[in-house]
Structures are given as structure tokens and as C-alpha cells.
C-alpha positions as CSV (number, residue, x, y, z in Angstrom):
1,M,10.1,-4.8,-11.3
2,K,7.5,-1.5,-10.0
3,S,4.7,-4.2,-10.9
4,Q,6.9,-6.9,-8.2
5,Q,7.0,-3.7,-5.3
6,L,3.0,-3.4,-6.1
7,S,2.5,-7.3,-5.6
8,V,4.2,-7.1,-2.2
9,D,3.2,-3.7,-1.0
10,T,-0.4,-4.9,-1.0
11,I,-0.2,-8.5,0.0
12,A,2.2,-6.2,3.6
13,N,-0.8,-4.5,3.4
14,N,-3.9,-7.4,3.5
15,L,-1.1,-9.2,5.6
16,A,-1.0,-5.6,8.4
17,N,-4.5,-5.6,8.3
18,V,-5.0,-9.9,9.6
19,N,-7.0,-8.2,12.4
20,T,-8.9,-6.3,11.3
21,T,-13.3,-6.8,11.1
22,G,-13.7,-7.5,7.8
23,Y,-11.6,-6.3,6.4
24,K,-11.1,-8.4,2.6
25,R,-7.5,-8.6,0.9
26,Q,-6.7,-7.1,-2.0
27,K,-5.2,-9.1,-5.0
28,V,-3.8,-7.2,-7.4
29,E,-4.3,-8.4,-11.3
30,F,-1.9,-7.5,-13.7
31,K,-1.8,-7.5,-18.3
32,D,1.4,-8.0,-21.0
33,L,2.2,-4.5,-22.4
34,L,2.8,-4.3,-26.3
35,Y,5.1,-6.7,-28.5
36,A,7.3,-5.8,-31.4
37,T,6.8,-7.3,-34.2
38,I,9.8,-7.9,-36.3
39,R,8.0,-10.3,-38.7
40,K,4.5,-11.5,-38.7
41,S,3.5,-15.2,-39.4
42,D,3.5,-15.1,-43.5
43,L,2.7,-18.2,-44.7
44,N,1.6,-18.8,-48.2
45,E,1.1,-22.4,-50.3
46,G,3.8,-24.1,-48.3
47,V,6.3,-21.0,-48.5
48,G,7.1,-18.2,-46.1
49,S,6.6,-18.2,-41.4
50,P,3.8,-19.8,-40.3
51,V,4.2,-18.0,-36.9
52,N,5.0,-14.4,-35.2
53,L,8.5,-12.9,-33.6
54,Q,7.4,-10.5,-31.3
55,V,9.3,-9.0,-27.9
56,G,7.0,-8.1,-25.1
57,H,7.6,-5.5,-23.5
58,G,6.7,-6.3,-20.0
59,V,4.2,-6.7,-17.0
60,M,1.0,-3.0,-16.2
61,P,-0.6,-3.9,-13.1
62,M,-4.4,-3.9,-14.5
63,A,-6.5,-3.6,-11.3
64,T,-6.5,-4.4,-7.3
65,S,-9.5,-5.8,-6.4
66,R,-10.8,-7.3,-3.4
67,V,-12.7,-10.5,-2.1
68,F,-15.2,-10.8,-0.4
69,T,-15.3,-14.1,0.6
70,T,-17.1,-14.4,4.0
71,G,-14.3,-14.2,6.9
72,N,-14.9,-16.6,10.1
73,L,-17.3,-15.2,13.1
74,E,-15.4,-15.4,15.8
75,A,-18.3,-15.3,19.2
76,T,-18.4,-11.7,21.4
77,A,-21.0,-11.8,23.4
78,N,-21.7,-7.6,23.1
79,P,-25.2,-7.7,21.9
80,F,-24.7,-5.2,19.8
81,D,-21.6,-6.9,17.3
82,L,-23.2,-8.2,14.1
83,A,-22.0,-9.8,11.9
84,I,-23.3,-10.4,8.3
85,E,-23.5,-14.0,7.1
86,G,-23.3,-14.1,2.9
87,E,-22.8,-11.0,0.7
88,G,-23.8,-7.5,1.8
89,F,-22.4,-4.6,4.0
90,F,-25.1,-2.2,6.8
91,V,-24.9,1.4,6.0
92,V,-23.9,4.5,7.4
93,E,-24.2,7.9,7.4
94,T,-21.8,10.1,8.2
95,P,-21.9,13.8,9.4
96,T,-21.9,15.4,6.2
97,G,-24.7,13.6,5.6
98,E,-23.0,10.7,3.1
99,L,-23.3,7.2,2.7
100,R,-21.0,4.6,2.9
101,Y,-21.2,0.6,3.5
102,T,-19.0,-1.4,6.1
103,R,-19.3,-5.0,6.9
104,D,-17.8,-3.7,9.9
105,G,-20.3,-4.5,13.2
106,N,-18.7,-3.6,15.8
107,F,-21.5,-0.9,16.8
108,K,-21.6,1.5,20.0
109,L,-24.3,3.3,21.2
110,S,-24.0,6.7,21.3
111,V,-26.0,8.9,24.7
112,D,-27.9,11.9,24.2
113,F,-30.2,12.9,26.6
114,D,-33.0,10.9,26.5
115,E,-31.7,9.4,23.4
116,T,-29.5,6.2,22.3
117,R,-28.7,5.6,18.8
118,L,-27.1,2.9,17.7
119,V,-23.5,4.3,15.9
120,T,-20.2,2.6,14.8
121,A,-16.8,3.6,17.2
122,D,-15.9,6.8,14.7
123,G,-19.8,7.9,15.7
124,Y,-21.6,7.8,11.8
125,T,-25.0,6.7,12.4
126,V,-26.1,3.3,11.2
127,L,-28.9,3.3,9.3
128,S,-32.0,1.3,9.4
129,E,-34.1,0.3,6.9
130,F,-36.2,3.7,6.4
131,D,-32.9,5.7,6.2
132,D,-32.9,7.0,9.1
133,E,-31.4,6.7,12.6
134,I,-32.0,3.7,15.0
135,V,-32.6,5.5,18.4
136,F,-33.8,3.2,21.4
137,M,-36.2,5.3,23.4
138,E,-35.4,5.3,27.9
139,G,-36.5,2.5,29.4
140,I,-35.6,0.1,26.7
141,S,-33.7,-2.7,27.7
142,N,-33.2,-6.7,26.1
143,I,-32.1,-6.0,23.1
144,N,-32.8,-8.1,20.6
145,I,-32.0,-8.8,16.6
146,S,-32.9,-11.5,14.5
147,E,-31.5,-12.4,11.6
148,T,-33.3,-11.1,9.6
149,G,-32.0,-7.6,11.6
150,L,-35.4,-6.8,13.1
151,I,-35.0,-4.5,16.5
152,T,-36.7,-5.5,18.9
153,G,-36.9,-4.6,22.8
154,E,-38.4,-4.9,26.2
155,N,-40.1,-1.9,27.5
156,E,-40.6,-0.6,31.4
157,D,-43.7,-2.9,31.2
158,G,-42.2,-6.1,30.5
159,E,-43.6,-5.9,26.5
160,I,-41.7,-6.5,23.6
161,E,-41.7,-3.9,21.1
162,E,-40.9,-4.2,17.1
163,I,-38.1,-1.1,16.8
164,T,-37.0,-0.9,13.7
165,T,-35.1,-3.0,11.2
166,I,-31.4,-2.8,10.2
167,K,-30.9,-1.5,6.4
168,L,-28.8,-4.4,4.4
169,V,-28.0,-3.8,0.6
170,K,-26.2,-5.3,-1.7
171,F,-24.2,-3.8,-5.1
172,L,-24.4,-5.5,-8.6
173,N,-20.5,-5.0,-8.4
174,P,-19.2,-4.9,-5.5
175,E,-15.4,-4.6,-6.3
176,G,-16.7,-1.7,-7.4
177,L,-16.7,-0.5,-4.5
178,E,-13.7,2.3,-3.6
179,A,-12.5,1.7,-0.3
180,V,-11.8,5.1,1.8
181,G,-10.4,3.3,4.4
182,K,-11.9,3.1,8.2
183,N,-14.0,0.1,7.5
184,L,-16.1,1.5,4.9
185,Y,-16.8,1.6,1.0
186,K,-18.0,4.3,-1.3
187,A,-20.3,3.2,-4.0
188,T,-19.2,4.2,-7.6
189,V,-20.3,4.1,-11.1
190,A,-18.9,0.8,-11.6
191,S,-20.6,-1.0,-8.0
192,G,-24.0,0.4,-9.4
193,E,-25.9,2.3,-7.0
194,E,-26.9,-0.4,-3.6
195,I,-29.8,-2.9,-3.9
196,P,-32.1,-3.1,-0.4
197,M,-32.1,-6.4,0.5
198,E,-35.3,-7.0,1.2
199,D,-36.9,-10.4,2.3
200,E,-38.1,-10.5,-1.4
201,N,-34.0,-10.9,-2.8
202,R,-32.3,-11.4,0.7
203,T,-29.5,-13.6,0.9
204,S,-27.9,-13.1,4.2
205,T,-28.7,-13.8,7.6
206,I,-27.2,-11.6,10.9
207,R,-25.6,-12.5,13.3
208,Q,-26.6,-10.6,17.2
209,G,-23.4,-11.8,19.3
210,Y,-20.8,-11.6,16.0
211,L,-18.3,-10.1,14.6
212,E,-16.8,-11.1,11.1
213,T,-12.7,-10.9,10.7
214,S,-10.4,-10.6,8.1
215,N,-10.9,-13.1,5.0
216,V,-7.2,-13.3,5.2
217,Q,-5.3,-16.0,5.0
218,I,-1.0,-15.3,6.6
219,V,0.2,-18.8,4.8
220,D,-1.7,-17.9,1.7
221,E,0.3,-14.2,1.7
222,M,4.0,-15.6,2.9
223,V,3.5,-18.0,-0.2
224,R,2.4,-14.7,-2.4
225,M,5.7,-12.7,-0.9
226,I,7.7,-15.9,-1.4
227,T,6.4,-15.8,-4.9
228,A,6.6,-11.7,-5.6
229,Q,9.3,-11.7,-3.9
230,R,11.5,-14.3,-6.0
231,A,9.7,-12.5,-9.5
232,Y,11.7,-9.1,-8.9
233,E,14.9,-10.7,-8.2
234,I,15.1,-13.0,-11.0
235,N,13.8,-9.6,-13.0
236,S,16.9,-7.7,-11.1
237,K,18.9,-10.7,-12.3
238,A,17.8,-10.1,-16.6
239,I,18.0,-7.3,-16.0
240,Q,22.0,-7.0,-15.2
241,T,22.5,-10.0,-17.6
242,S,21.1,-7.8,-20.1
243,D,23.1,-4.7,-19.3
244,D,26.8,-7.5,-19.2
245,M,25.4,-8.4,-22.5
246,L,25.7,-4.9,-24.6
247,S,28.9,-4.1,-22.1
248,M,29.7,-6.8,-24.0
249,A,28.5,-6.5,-27.4
250,N,30.0,-2.2,-27.1
251,N,33.7,-3.6,-26.4
252,L,34.0,-5.3,-29.3
253,K,37.5,-5.0,-32.0
254,R,37.4,-5.3,-34.7
């Protein structure tokens, strides 16, 4: 029953984030517990039992993994809204200097005197392929971001300038990333180190003016919720039945 409750809690979190940009749904993985072996198979020359007599001790949650399928792309017409089509993550830097990874490309401009930086909605710095800030100098307009992440702009003389390239990375095991909230992930030993997406190993494209929606499918989650609820109910009924049977046994008289 505790395992099914965790399953319902996970589904509820998925449904709560159905409108969260770049959210990846979670799923609970279970495994069965140890078995009590009442009698082992001891078939020998046609004598004995060919199968074991075992009783299981239930189930336990094994992991809550994420499904990193790409969500639908939603057009916003905002030049600083970016979506990753394919695998990969944007890299951002927190005020404490820690690196975090995100699929949420809802970026903003932070103006500081004559410099304008590209940041997240929380003010975290978006990094370029050189691991530094993405800065737009005064007078730059008509910002364009290509499919490879190359940022160009028009200067005061009407000439097109290359500014920098947005950094994209991938991981050997993205399911090993640790979610830390705010649409951010942290690298772990299980995920491995980040692998920069360079031209020779690029498997994703960036779409300017789009945002990636959550990959949660409401109908699928509702079906899973009903299944978990029914499993919870039948487990509760099994406990009640077992309790009634033991009560009957205790009340037997010689």
C-alpha cells in the first residue's frame, strides 16, 4: 500500500507540472521483496517436488526515473525563448558558481549599465560554449540564434556580428541527473560528466521563438492513477481478509 501511495504521489506531481516548460515526467519502478522458502524443489530420479514452495513479502519502490522524450514545441514569437529539439541541456551558472542543466529555454535579458546578459527567469547566467556569460553590447539589435546555437546581431552600422554560441551538453545517463527544482538538474556520479555538443557530435537543434512543453500526457497519467488506486484498494482488501481469517482461527474452540 505504501508503494502504491508513492506511485499516486508521483503521478500527482506529473499532473501538477503539466504546464511546466521542459518538464520530464517521472515513473516509479518497483521490485519484489525477499521470499520465504517453505520447501525447495528436491526432484531426484523422479522422486520429490519439481517446484519450490515460496511466499513473497510484497513490493518496494526501486527508483523514480525520468522519461526524457521531447515535448511539443510551442511558438511564442519571443526571440529569447529557445527550445531544444532532441537530446541535450542548456548550461546555467548559479550565483554560487555551481553548474546546473535545464531544458527550460525561457530566457530573459538582464541589463547592467552598458552590458546586457542572457539569464534564466531566476537570474542565473546562461553559459556559452566557452563557459562564460553571453553578453550583448550596447547598440546590438535584431538578435538571431541559429539551429546550432550561434548568436548573431546587427550593430549600429548595420553589419551582422557573430557574438557567441550557446552551450549545449548531453550525458551518457541522463536518468542519473538529480532534479533540484526550478527546472534545473545537477550532474551526479550516476549521470557522468557533461559531454559538450560540438559540430562533430551534435544530435540536437535549437529552435528560436519556441518553448518545449511538458511531456506529460494527461490521459495516460489518469489511467495510471486509476490503476494505482485500484491496486491500493485491493491490497487494503487483502489485509482485511487476512485479518478476518486470522480472527476466525483465533476464535476456534477445541
